[in-house]
N, C-alpha and C positions, 0 to 999 in steps of 0.2 A: 363290153360295158353295157349295163342296163340303166337307163335313167327313168326314174319315176317321180314325177312332181319335183319338189325341191331337193330330193335326195339322189345321190349317185350310188348305185349298188354295184360293187365289183365282185365278180365271181372268180375265185382263184386267189393268187397272191398279189397284193398291191405292193409295189416297190417305190420308195421315195428316196431320191438321191440326196436330198437336203433335209435338215430338221423341219418339222412342221409345227405350227403354233396352234394353241387352243385358246379360246376366249377365257378371260380370267373371271372367276366368280369368288365371292366370299362366302363364309358359312351363312351369313345373313341373307344373301341374295341368290343362293343356289336354286336352280329350277326344281320343280316338283319331281322327285325321283320316280313316282308312279307313272308319269308321262314319258319318262326317258329310260325305261328298263333296258339294260344292256349297253347304255351309253357311258362314256368317260368324260369327266370334266377336270379342269385345273382349278384348285381351290387355293387362293393365295394365303389364306390364314387357317388352313384345315388341319394340319398335323401339329397339335398343341401350339397353334399360332404360326407355324411354319408352312410353307407351300407344300402341297401334295396333290397327287392325282387321286380321283375317287371314281368309283363306278357304281351305277345304280343296280340294285338287286330287285327292283320293282317296289320296294318299300322304303329303303333308306339309301343314302349315299355312303358307300363303304370306302374307307381310306385304303389306299394301295401303297402305303409307305414301305420302303425297303429297309428301313431302320439304319442302313449303312450306305455309304457312297457307292453308287453303281459304277461311275467312271470318275476318277480323280482328274480334275482339270488343273494343270500346273501353270 
């Protein structure tokens, strides 16, 4: 593991045994995508008002909707 400033850089595969959380953003308060190229955020009202993940392409936050349920929780 390499630690640089406030970031932790992991070279290789990172494995997490439990779900991990992301800070919640709204469309109105999402950070500047230019400053966060390659990052992922959780947008609580991003997919037509529904929660979605989004990634920065360096210009915009791009919705990463799957359009369908990835895992059905019964």
